[in-house]
N, C-alpha and C positions, 0 to 999 in steps of 0.2 A: 850738881847732880848730872850723871850721864844718862841720857835717854835716847832711844832708838825707835824707829817706826818701820814696819814692813808690810808687804802685801804679797799676794800670789796672783798671777794673771796668765791668761792665754788669749792672744788676739783681741786685746781690749783697746782698740784704736781711740775710741771716744773717751772712755773713763780713765785710763791710766794717766793720761796727760792732765786731766782735771785733778786726779788724785795727787799727782806730784806737785802741781801748782799750789794746791792747798797746803799739803803737809810740809812742803819746803819753806813755808813761812815760819814754821815753828821748830824745824829740825835742821841741823847742819847737813850738808850734802853727804858727808862721810858716814852719817848715822841713818841714812835712808836706804832701805834694802827692798829690791823687787825680785821675787822669785819668778823666773820666766819659764812657764811650762811650754817650751818649744813654740813660741809665737812665730808666725810666718807672715804677718801682715804689715811689718815695718813699724808697728806701734811704739817700739822702744828705741828706734833709731835716734831720735832727738834727745833721749835721756841717757845714752851710753856714757857720756862724760860728766853727767850731773849727779849720779848716785851709784850705788852698788847694784849691779844686775847679775843675778846668779841663776844659771840655767838648771832646771830640774826636769827629769824625764820620766814619762810614763806613757805607754802606747794607748792607754785607755783614757779618754777625756771625760771629765766630770765624775770620776770615780771618787766618791766622797770619803771612803775609808782611806785611800791613799792621800787625798787632799788633807784630811784631818791629821794624819800622822806626820805628814810633811810640815805642816804649820806648827804642830806641837813641838816637834823636834827642833825646828829652827828657833822658835821662841825660847826654848830651853837653852839652846846654844848661845843666843844673844845675851841672855841673863847672866852668863859667865863674865861678860864684859861691860854690861850696862846695869844701872840701878833700876830703871823702869823701861819696859818694852811695851809698845803699842802695836796692835795688829788691827788692820782694817782692810776689808776687801775693796776692790777697785771702785765700787759704786757706793761705798760707805764713808761718810764724813762726820767725824767726831767733833761736835760743836758745843762748847760750854755756853750757858746762857749769860753768866755774869762776868766773864773774863775771856781771854783768849786761851787757846789750847796749851801754849807754853806756860802761861801763868798757872793754869789749872794743875799741870803736872808738877810744877815747882812746889806747889802747896799740897800735893797729894801725899798723905801719910799712911794710908792703909795698905794692906797687902795687894788688894785688887779692888776694882770698882766696875759696876755694871751700868752701861749707858741705857737711857730711856729711848726706845725705838720710835722713830718717826718715818712714816712712809709718805714721801712726796708724790702727789698725784698729777695726772694730766690736766691741762687747762684748755680753754677754748682756742688759745693761740699756740702755734708751733714754737718750739724752742728757737730763740735767737742767740747765736753764738757770740754776738757782740755785747750782750748784757749778762749780768750775773744771773745765775739760775734762780736764786731766791727773790730776785726783783721781778720776775715774770711768772713764776709758778708759786701760787700762794694757797693751794688746797692740799691739806695733808691730814693724816690721822695718826694717832698714837697706836703703836703696834706692840702690845704687851707679850704676844705669843712668840713671834718670829723675829721682830726687829730689835727686841731688847737683848743686848749681848754684853758679855764681859770682855773688854778689849784693852784695858789698861791694867798692867800688873807688875808687881815686884817679884812674883813667884811663878814657877812653871804651872801652867793651867792644863787641866785634863778636860777639854771640850767634848761635848757630844757632837755627832755628825751635824754639820751646818753651823757650828759654833754658837748655837742659840742658848745653850745651858752648859753647866759644868757637871761632870759625872759625880764628883765627890765633894762639892761645896755649893752652898746656896748663893743665889744672886744677891748682890749688894747694890741695889738700884739708887743712883743719884738722879733725881728728877731734873736737876739743873745741868746734867750732862747728857746731851742728845747724840744719838747715832742717826743721822739723816741718810736714809736709804733712797737712792735715785733709780732703782730698778724700774719703777713704774711711772717716772715723772714725765715722759714724753713718748707719744706713740711712734714717731718716726725713728727715734733713737732705739726704742725697744725692738721694733721690727728689723732694723738693720742688724742688731745684735742677734736676733733670733735666726736670721738667714745664715749668719756665720755658724751658729751652733748646729744647724741642720746639716752642715758639711762635715761635722766631726763624727768620729767613731763612737758609738754609744754601746754600753754594756746593758741593754735593756732588760735582760733576764735576771739581773741581780737587784738587790735592794740598796745598792751603793750610790744611786743617783737621786738628786732632788727631782720632784715631780715635773718641774718645768723642763728638765733636761731629758725626759723620756718622750717628749713630743717628737713625732716624725713628720708632721705636716705643718705648714705655716699657719693654716687656719686654726690649729690648736693653740698656737701662741696668740693669735689675734683674739680668740674667744677668751683665753685666760686674761689677757690684758684688759679687755672691756669689762669682764666680770669683776675684776679686782677694783675697778673704778667706782663700783656701785656702793657708795657710802653715804650715810646721812649723819655721821658722827664726827664731822670735821672738828679739828682741834683749834683753839684760839691761842695756843702757845706762841709767844713772840720769838721767832728764831732770828738770831743775828744774821744779817745778809753778808756772809763772808765767802759764799761760793756762788 
């Protein structure tokens, strides 16, 4: 079975290397694709000879209509050469509970499958880059609304904006297939990413942006972060410590 994985990034210094480190365990280098939306932070310098990096251009950053179309078209293109295509954003890690990702895909028989969303949350200690993330961050919640995504497929997918749902098909959730989202997992990582986003050109008057990309002040990001941490419904799912 031929399988490929891809993402799309802009200035993701922290996450893109974590993304590659994880997915390169299960995909050959020639089958890993990173769509680079004009990054200027050097985040892809170390990956140039390790996978396929394809530049994509758009003067408006975080335009979700353009982002959605770019991802849909590239997924459709890859499916002309591969049996199964996996899409995951830079802070998303698809982790099966009962096997590794390569084994899951090899045994995958359906047209597509929807991952159960998991939001990893901040803990009392700051992130230590010398340890696995899941060894030091153990608070998380199941995210049925925005974290649950259809990311593994044999057929072209028609995602809604944000890739949370499909326009023309129902979700097929496998509760043993997790999409672990690291957007909220550490305050310092979150704020550094927020500072970069504040430097980008935003199209605030349109509906093409996720709400977090419409912020114009760092305090808005800070408030959003701490408000999201207010949960009393922590999950007891045992997540394999692979990132």
